[in-house]
N, C-alpha and C positions, 0 to 999 in steps of 0.2 A: 807302797801302801802298807800301813801297819795294822795290826789287829785292833788297836785302840780306835782307829778311825772307822773300822768296819762295824762296830757295835752301834746300831742305830735305834734300838728299842729295848727296853727292859720291862718285862711284865711283873717279875718278882725277883727275889734274890737268887733264884737258880734257873731262870729262863732268860736267854738273850736271843736276839735275832741279828743275822748278818745280811746286809744287802749285797746280794751276789751280782748286782747290776744286770739283772735279767728279768724277764717277765715271769709272773707266777709267784709262788710263795718264797719268801726269803729263807735262808738257812736257819734252822732252829738249833740253838746251842743249849745244852743242859749242863749247868755248872755254876756253883756259887763263885764269888769273887776270887777266892783262893784257887779254885780249879781253872777259871778263865785266865788268870794271870800266868798259869803254867803252860798254856798253849803256845807253841812257837809259831813263827810266821809261816814256815813251810807247811805245817799241818793245816793252818787256816787257808793257805793258798791252794792246797790239794782239795780242800772242801769246796772252795769257789770253783776250781776247774771242773770238779765232778758235777756240781750243781748246774753249770753252764753247758754241760755236754748234751748232745742231741737226745731228745726224748725224755730227759730227766725232769720229773715234776716236783719232787720234794727231796730234801736232804736234811737229816738230823745228825748233829755232832754230839756224841755222848760225853759224859764226864771223864771217861777213860781215854779219850781220843789222843792219838799221837801219829806221827808220820808212818805211812804204809806204802804199799805198791800201788801207785796211781792215786787211789783214794785213801783217806786216813783210816787206820785201824781204829775202830770205835765209831763207825758211822752207819746209818741206815739210809737207803736211797731208793726211790721208787721210779718206775717207768712202765707204762702200759704198752710200749712199742718196741723197746730195745732191751737186750740183755748185755751186761757188762761183766766179763770174767774178773777184771781187777777188783771191783767191789764185792767179789766173793772170795778171791784169794787163791793161793797155791794149795793150801790145806783144805780141800773141799769138805764141808761139814765138820770142821773142827768143832768139838762139842764138850759139854760137861755131863757127867752122870753122878748120881748120889745113891749109894747103897747104905741102907740103915740096918744095922745089926741089933740083936736083942741083948748084947753084952753090956752090962754096967761098966762104967769107966774104971772101977777098981780092979777089974779082971785083967787089965793091961797095964796096971800101975808098975808092976815088976818089969824092970828093963830086960830081964832075961826072956820074958814072954814076948815083949815087943821085938827083940832081936830075932827070936824064933819065927815070929810072924813076917818080919822083913825077909828073912832067908827063905821062908816057904813061898812067899809071893814072888820073889826074884827068881826062884827056881822054876816058876811057871810062866812069868811074864817078863820078856826081855826088855831092856832099855837100850837106847842108843839110836842114832840116826838111821843106820842101815840094818839094824838087827831085826831078825825075825824069829819065829818060834823054834827054828832048828838050833838056836844058840843057847837054849836052856834045857836042862835034863827032864823036867816034868811038864813040858808043854803038852797040851791036848793034841793028839794025833789027828791031823786034818789033811785030806787029800786036796790037790789043786782043783779037781772038778767040783768039790764041795764049796771052795772059796768062790769059784766062778758062779756057782748057783746062788751064793749069797749076794754077789754083786747085781744079779739080775732080779732076785726076789726080795732082797732085804731081809728083815727079821720076820719072815713068814713062819707059819706053824711048822712046815716041813724042815726048813733050815734050822730053826731052834731045836727041833727034836734031833736032827742029825748031829748037831754040835753039843748036845747035852746042856742046853740053856733052858731055864724055866719058861714055860709057855706064857705065863701071865705077865711076864716083863714086857711083852710087846704092847700091852695096854698102857704102859707107863712111858712110852716114847712120844716125843713131839710128833714124829712121823716114823712109823715102823718100817715103811718102805717108800720108795720113790719110783715114778714111772710105771709103765705097763710091762710086765715080764716078757711078753711076746715081742713087743717093740724093742725092748732093750737087748733081747737075744739076737734079733735081726741086726741091730746096730753093732753089736760086738762082732758078729760074724762078718759084717761088711766093712768094718773100719780098716784104716791103713794098716797093713801087715807089720810094718815096722813099729807102729804104736802098740799093736796087739802083742808083739813079741816083748816089748819093754814092760808092758803091764804084767805079763806072765812071769817075769822075774821078780815081781813084787808080791805075788800071791802068798808067799810064806810069811809075810809080815802081819797077816791077820792074827790078832791076839797079842800084839806088841804095843808098847807104850810110846816109843820114839824118844826124841831128845828135845833140846830147846826149852820152851816154856811148858812142855807137857809134864804132868806129874800125877802121882797117886798119893793121897794124903789121908792118914787116919786121924779123925777129929773126934771131939766130944760134942755131941749135939746138946744145945741149951735152948729150950723153947722160950719165946718172948711174946708178950701181948696178952692182955687179960680180956679183951673184947670177944664177942661171939664169933666174929669172922676169923680171928686168929685161932681160937680154939677149934673151930670147924676145920681150918686148914691143917692144924696139927694132926687131927685124927684122919682126915682124908688123905694126907700125904704119907701117913704111917710113920711120922717122926716120933722118936722115943727120947724123952728128957734124960740127960746125963748118961746116955749110952753112946757106944762107939759107932761112928759112921765113916764111910770111905767116899771121898770126893775125888773124881778122876777127870783129867783133862787130856784128851788126845783126839786124833781125827782119822783121816783116810790114808795116812802114812804115804809111802812111796807110790802107791797105786793112784791116789788122788792127785799127787804132785805131778806124776807123768801125764795125766789127762789135762790138767791145767796148763802145764808147760807146752803141750802140743797145741792147744788152742791159742795161747798167747802168740806163739810163733806163726801159726797159720793165719790169724787175723792180721798180724802186723804185715805179713807178706801181701795179704789181700788189699790192705790200705795202700800199699805202694803200687800194686798192680792197677787198682782202680783210681789211683791218684786222688785219694780222699785225704784231707788234712786230719791229723790226729787232734782230738779235743785239747785245746790250749797248748798244742804242740807236744803233748805227752803221749808217747806210744804205749804207755802202761794203761791208758784209758781206751784201748781198742774196744769195739762193740760190734754187735750184729743185730739187725732187725729180728724180732721174735719169729716172724713167719718166713725168714730166709732159710736156705739150706744150712748155712753156717750157724744161725741161731738155733735151729732145731737140733743140729748135731751137738752143739755145746750143751744144750739142756739135757739131751739124752746122756751124754758123757758125765755131766754133773750128777745125774741120777745114779749112774753106775758107781761113781766115787762116793756119793752119799750113802748108798746101800752098803758099801764096804765099811764105811765109818760106823754105821749103825750096828752092824753085826760085830765089828771090832770091839765096840764098847760093851755089847751084851756078853761077848765071850770073856773079856777082861773081868767083868763083874762076876761072872760065873767062876772064874779061876780064883778071884779074891775070896769068894765064899768057900771054895774048896780048901784054900790055904788056911783060913780061919778054923775050919772044921778039923783040919789036921792038928792044929795046935790046941784048940779049945773044942773038944768033941761035943756035939749036940747043939752047938749054936746055930741060929737061923738068921736069915737076912731077907729083906724085901727091897726091890728097886723103888726109890722114891720118884725119880724122874730122869729122863735123858733129853737134853735140849741142845740145839746147835747154835753156833754163832758165826759161821762162814757159809752162808747159803743164799740163794735166790729162791723165793717161794711165791707162788701165785696166790694172792689174797684179795679180799674186797676192801678197797680203800675209797672212802667217799662214794660208796655205792657203785664202784667201778672195778672190774677185774684188773689187777695191777701186779706187776712183778716187784716185790720188795726185796732188795738186795741188802743183806745184813753182813757186814764185814767187821768182826770184832764187836758185834751187837747181837743181842738175843731177843727173841720174841717175848711179848708181854701182853697176853690176852687176859683181861679181867673177868670176874665172875659174870655169868650170863652171856658171855660172848657166843655167838651162834655156832662157831666152829667147834666148841667144846661140848656140845649137846650129847655126843655119843661117847664121851670120855668120863672118867671119874671126877673131873674137875670143873664141871659146869657151875656148881654153886660157889666155888671158891676162886676160880681162875687157876691156871696151871702153876706149878712151882717154878720159880725163877732162881737159878743157881748162879750166884755171883762170887767168884773166888777173889780173895784179897792177896795176902801173902802170909808166910808162916808166922810172922810176928803178930799180925792183926787178925788172922783167921779169915773166914768167909761167911756168907750169909745165904739164907733161903728167904725169898721175898714173894709177895703176891702183887699183881698189877693193880693199879688204882685208875680212876676215871681219866686222869691226865695222860695216860698212855695213848689214848686215841689221838692226841695232838702230836705225838712223836712217832707216827707210823707203827703204833703198837710195838714199840721197841724200847729197849733199855740197854745200857752198857753191859759188856760181858765180863767185867772185872775191874781191877784197879787201874790198869793201863800203865805203860812204862813212863818213868820219870827220867831215866837214863838209858841211852842206847847201849847195846851190848859191849861195844868197844870201850865206851866211856866208863861203864860200870866196872869193867875189869881193870881199868887204869886208876879210877878214883877210890874204889872201895877196898877195905882192908880185909884180908882173908881171916886173920886171927880174930878180929872183932866180929866178923860175920859168924864164924863157927862158934864163938863164945856166946853170942846172942842166942843161938838155937839151944846150946847147952844150958844156959841160964833159964830158958823157957821150958826145959825138960822135953825137948823135941829131938827124937832120934832120927837118923837118916841112914841110907845105904851108901852115902858118899864119904870118902875119907876127908875130902874138903868140899864144902858146899859151893856150887857154881856161883861165882861172884856176879855174873850177868843175870842170875835169878835170885839174888839176895833181896831181902825185904826192902832195903834202901834203894834198890833199882826201880821200885814201883812208886806210884803216887800215894799220897796219904789216903788210905782206904776210908778212914772216918769222914774225910771231906767228900769223897766220892759218894758214899752212901747218904750223907747229909744232903748233897745236891739232888740225888734221886728222890729222896723223901720230901724235901722242900718243894720240889717241882710237881709233887703228887703223881709221879709215874708209878711208884711201887712202895710197899712198906715191908719192913723186916718182920718175919714170923719165927725165925730161928737163927741162932749164931752157931757156927761150926768152928771150934777152937782146936788147933793142933797141939796146944799145951798138954803134955802128958801123952801125946800120941807120936806119930812118926810121919816122915815124908820120904817118898821114893822118887828119885830123879835119875836122869842119865848120869851114871856114876863115872863116865869117862870125861 
């Protein structure tokens, strides 16, 4: 069965529906013709398998979708009865954050200033898959008991104070904390001791960037949109036109990975013990009923990993500000927003409590959404941070009315056009490095990773066009790395 045969209805240029041959709503696809032509058959089959899995009510395939673990990266999936670790992923609460500085772009035009900033940041924030704070000389001193407290409380007032992070930043988080601290403390104390021991080897990774597609990028913010809502968004978000901002992408590091890996293996064994068939024969789509012991334990452990990720981002942004103040004394910065794209969250969908799984998809609540009443974003909708690539930049968006039809979700970025192995095989190192040089983008890497090169990703302009044509979200700011810098895993 090919993807062409599966498109059964077109509402407009950027919305399609796949008949998953099951009861209920068909799969919703967001993507114009160019984007839809880029989906491979395995990505589509993973979407169908996920939609047909027990308890799944809706599935949305974003414009950035590509093959993932069980479910495609770039999908949102809902269930009121089951939780699926696969459509959350290994990197629990992998997220984006945006820090807006008050520095005009001309203050970092000099390459010597940018090199000093790169060095100052890298002396505080380690990069690399296994690296933690002990690998760099100027990391903030943090005891293991403080990290454990962060996993239990998240970005609480006490945790932020202990770690030297601005208190007001917790108001700029999609979720500053997850779970109930007393319940999570009990869960941690009672969990398998082998898992607990593995987690404790990862505590030193708090405040680190990681590897792969994680990055830290210095951009120039450009405000767009002349209408009243765009202007209100600019002021509410604290965006500064033609000033430097830092976009960061990372998650729960080895701590979250260990938790996810534990549950994948545990549930796979349970399926064999219970003689339950894997959905579509795919063991990567293991699940647990929400009210089962396995389901409750997964949600508790997901909360622990999510709290680690939240505080990790807050600490990284604090260290970024400290680095800038070392090089450019007197500068200030405010957190614009921190938002996840690998989480399962309990939300109200069609007037019913539902667990929305977002894997490589990000939340998109528009203005006047009831959950935003206690936040600064009720009149605008919260900021949506969508990374593209170093050549095309990234964007800040706000949700539109059409987001309701897509599980209040939108893609989390551009999405891969080439797998990592294929990118390394097909792309040219000299061409990639010269592209960044021509765009006046500095980096900490001697050679930019080919599997993270701009050409390894989808056409970001087509991705954003798909989102805007589908009335899911609209752009209110462009973040351009031209004249800025990118920090990646230098190994």
